[in-house]
N, C-alpha and C positions, 0 to 999 in steps of 0.2 A: 339516269344521269351518266354523262360521259366520264369514263375513267381514263386517266393518262398513263401511258407507259412510263417506266422509270426514267428513260432517257429524255422523255418529254418534260417530266417534272423537273429534272435538273436544268433543262433549258429555260423554263418559265418560273422556277421557284422564286427567284428574285427579279422583280420587275420594277421599273422606274418610269413614272410618267411625270415629267416636269416641263414647265414652259417659262420663258422669260417674260415677266410681267412689265407693265409700264413703270414699275418701281425698280426694275432691274434685278430682282431677286429670283433666282431659279429655285424651285421647291419640288419635292417629290416624296413618295412613300415607298419604302422597301417592304414588300409584303411577303410573308411566309406562306407555306402551303396550308390551305384550309383543312381544319380538323373537325370531324363529326363529333357531336356531343350527345344528342339524344333526339328521338322523334318528337315532333311538336312544332310550335310556331309562335310568332310574335314575341320573340325573346328579348329581354332587357337585362343588362349586366351593370352592376355598380360595385365599386370597392367599399367594403365595410370598414368600420373604424379599427378593427383588429388586423387589417391588412389582407384579409381573404376577399375573394370575389363571390358575389351572390348573383345567380341568374333566376329570373322569374319568367315563366312562359306558360302558354296554354297547351294542354294535352288532355284528351278524353273528357272534354267539357268542364275541366277543372283548372284552377290556377296552381301551378307547381313551382317548386324551387329546387336548386341544387347549388353546390358550393365548390370553389376551387381554391386550393392553397398554394398553387404554383403558377399564378398569373394566366390561368386559362389553358394550361397544357393538359391537365386531367381534371375530371369533375366527379363529385359524389353522385350516388344514385338519386334519381328524382324522388321528390316527396310532394304529394298533393296536400296543400294547406288551405286553399281557397275553394271551398266546396259548397255549392248551393244546389240542392237537388229539387227543391220545390218551394213555391212561394204561396203561403197561406192556403195550401191544398189545391192551388189552381193549376199546377203543372210545373214542369222543370224549367230550369234556365241554364244557359251556357255561360261559363266564366271566360271572358275574352279580354283582349287588350291589356294584359298584365303590365304594370309599371310600379316602381317603388323608389324610395329613398331611405337612407338611414340618417336620422338627425345627428347633428354634431355632438361631440362629447361635452360641449359647453352650452348646449341648448338650455334655456332657462327653465323649461318645464319638464321635459322628458329626455334627458341626455341618452343618446345611443338608441332611441326607439326606432324601429323599422316600421314604416307606413307603406303598406302594399295596397295599391288601388287597382280596380278592374272594372270592366264594363259587364254588367249582367244583362244578358240577352234572352228573351223568351225562346224556348225550344220550338222549332217549327214556325218561328216568327209569329207566335200567337200574341201579337201586340194589342189585340182587342181584349186580351185577358190579363196579361202581365206587361207592365211598361218596361222599356229599356231604362236602365239605371246606372249610376256611378256609385260604387261601394268601396269600402276600405276594411282591411283587417290590420291588426297591430301586434308587434312582438317587442317585448322588453327584455328578452334574453338571447338576442342574437339569432333569432329565427328558429329556436327550438320549439317554442310553443306560441300559439297565436290566439288573439281575441276572437269573439264572435263577429260575424259580418255586420257592418253598419252601412246602411244606404244613406248617402249624403246628398243625393240628387236623383229625382225620378222624372222621366218624361211623362207623357199621358198615355192612358189606355184609349186607343183609337176606335172608331166605329167599325173598322174592318181590319183584317190582319195585313199590316204593311211593314216594310223594313224601314221604319222611321223612328228616331228618338235621339239618343245621346251616345257618344262614343269616345274612345281614345284618351283616357285620363293620363296626365303627367304630373308628377309630384315634385315640388321645388321648395326648398327651405331658404328663406331670406336671411340676410346677415343678422337681423334682430331676433331670429328664431321663429318668425311667422311661417306657417306651413301653407302652401298654396297647392290646390289641385285644379289644373286646367283641363278642359275637355271641349269637344266639339258638340254643338247642340242644334238640332233641327226643330226643337219643340215649338217655339213661338211662331215659326214660319209655317210649318205644316198645319198647325192649329188654325192658321189664317188661310189655308188652301194653297200655299206655295211650297217649294222644296229647297229653300235657301238654308244657310247654316252659318252660325257664328262660333267664335271661341269664347267661352265663359270661364270664370274662376270662382272657386270657393275657398275661403280662408279659415284657418284655425290659429288662434292666438294662445292656445294652451297645449301645444304639442300633439294635437289630434284628439283631445278629449271631447271637444265640441266644435261645431262648424257653423259658419255664418251662411247667409243667403247667397245664391249665385248672382254674379253680375257680369255684364258683357265686357270683354277685353277688346275684341276687334271684330269687324264685320265689313266685308266688301259688298256694297249695296247691290242686291239682286243676284248675288253669286254665293259661293261656298268657301269659307275658310275652314280648314280642317287640320287634324293631326298635330297639335301643338307640342313643341319640345323647347324648354328654356334653359338658360344659364345666366348667372349674374357676373358681370365683369365690372369691377369698380363700383360705380354708383348706378349702373344701367342694367336693367333686365332686357335681355335679347330673347325673343321668342320666335322660333322658326315655325312657319305654318305652310300648309299645302294650299296654294291659291289658284284661282281660275278666273278667266275673264272672257270678253267677247272674242270669239275665234281663237282662243288661247287655251291650251290644255293645262292640266295641273303642273305646277312648277313651284320651287321654293321662294318664299318671300320672308322678310324679317319685319316684325313689329317690335317696338321698343318703348320702355317707360323708365322714368327715374325711379330707383328702388325706394326712395323715401316718399314717393307720391304715386304708388303703384296703381296704374290704370285708372286714374281719376277721370280721365277723358277717354271715351271709346275711340279706338284707332280705326277710322273708316278707310275706304279705298284710296282716297287722295290725300291722306294725312301725311304730314312731314315726318311722322314717326313710323312710316311704313316704307320699306325700300327693298329693291332687288339686290342681293349681296354679291352677285357674280360679275366678274369682268366680262365674261361672255354669257349673255342671258340665255336661259333655257326656255323662256316662254315661246311656244310654238303651236301652230295649228295642227301639227301631226304627231310630234314626239311627246310622249307622256313622261313627266319627271316628278312624280309624287312622293308622298310619305317621307318627308325630310326628318333628319335627326341631327341635332346640334350639340356639340360638347366643346370644352376648352381644355387644352393641355397647359403646361407651364408657359409656353411661348406662342401657341397657335389657337385659333378657332378652327374647328373641323366640322364640316357639314357633309352628311350623306343623303342620298335620295335614291329612288329606284327608277332606272331609265329604260325606256323602250327603244332607244336608238340602237339600231343593228338588228332588231327583231323583225319578224315577218309581219307582225301586226302592231300598230302603234298604241298598245295598251298594256295592262298589267300581265297579259298572258305569258309573255316571255321576257319580262323586264329583268334587269340585273342591278346589283348594287354599284353605285358610283360615289366617289368621295372627292371633295375639294378642300383647299386650305387657305388660311389667311393669317399672317403674323399679327399678333395682338397689338404690336406697336403701330399698326396702321389704322387702328380704331380712332376716329376723330369725330367729335361733336355727336356722339351716340350713334355713329354709323360706321360700317365697313363695306366698301364696295369693291373689294379686291380678292374675293374667293377665286382660286385658280388651281391649275395643275390637276385636272381630273384623272383619277385612276380607278381601277376596278379590282377589288380584293379577291374575288372568287375565281382564281385561276382554274381553267378547265371547264367553266360553265359554257354550255352550248345553247345559245339563245333560240335555236330551232326546236329544241325539245325541253330545255330546263327553264326554271324561273326562280329568281331570288327576291323575296318580298319581305316587307315589314321589318326592314333592317334597323340596326342600332349601333352605337359606338360607345366605348368605355375608355376613359383615360387610365393608362397603366403607370404613368409617371415617366419623367425623363423624355418627354415628347414621343412616347410609345403609346399606341392605341390598340384596342381590340375591336375588330369589326365582327358583328353578330348578324347572322342572316338565316332566314327560313328558306333553305335551298330545297325546292320542291316541298316535301313534307317533313324535312328533317332540319335540325338546327346545327349550323356550322359556325366556327369561330376562326378568325384569321388575325394574326398579330402583324402590326405594321410599325415601322420606324420612320418618323418624319426626318428628312435630311435635305441639305442643300447640295448643289451640283458638286461642290468640292469634296463631299463625303462619299461620293459614289466610287 
């Protein structure tokens, strides 16, 4: 990884990337210097109800956690809590794609419960022996102790060992207390001899004690929707997905649903409930812009993705994290088409040798955000402040 000299850090420590949109509002993010947290990957951070931050991430085939009491400046030592070493004596699995949420303090069933979801993957890709699965563990004491692992969805055991199944869970609590786990699923398509993928959801109406059957949220016919991340704004669920199409590489799209009629209709490729959220679209034959992550702050929607623009190869090999913004007051009729002002939080990343993948965002309050990234094989965090041109 490239290290900057002190004078270089002073030069680039505060960066601003803003542009004047069609709405006439210049926006940008002032980024701090990236800070190393721990070795590992696919990290997710959320604020807990007591004000602390919790991070969930993968390391050593296990799901781990750590905590911060100072908005991400320092972190506690990692602790492995999601551990699955074998499945019915058939061989080990890796705990991947960590994600979680803490239920609100007024949740009608389990106030303050933390639900930690992960993707269980057979070691050595032994999918002819152990299926890819989505599983959860739960904590009712702020992450001190955890329940046993519960598998809430399993793919199939295939006739041969292939990397096919289900992936990338995301946990969302709805205003009425319903808990949803979204995930990407290849199962029905690979079973039919194809390699397509949809986004599905499983719901719990009792705070994670029991779970319903999986149902399809969205599917672009003949392609792959992946990596769902959602947030609720008013009466609308916005779900960012990694989409692909004819002669178009992975890029962010948004699918939406009324929160009171959650995904009663599948959102197909040409649905009016699917849209590209960016003023300048990222769909390209060459540039990869996958792995989206969507959050909201007090006044903004914030979207990240990993971009290969500027890399020697147009894929994940040397991609980096990029972030765009949209004021929430520009949401109209369940859509926002004004994401803009792209900036890159990882100051000093060299796309000829480095890569920043499987990134995430966390709202810190007061329109401040935390960017979380797997920079090579380590987790880094970077604080950012959303500002207008007059604040620079």
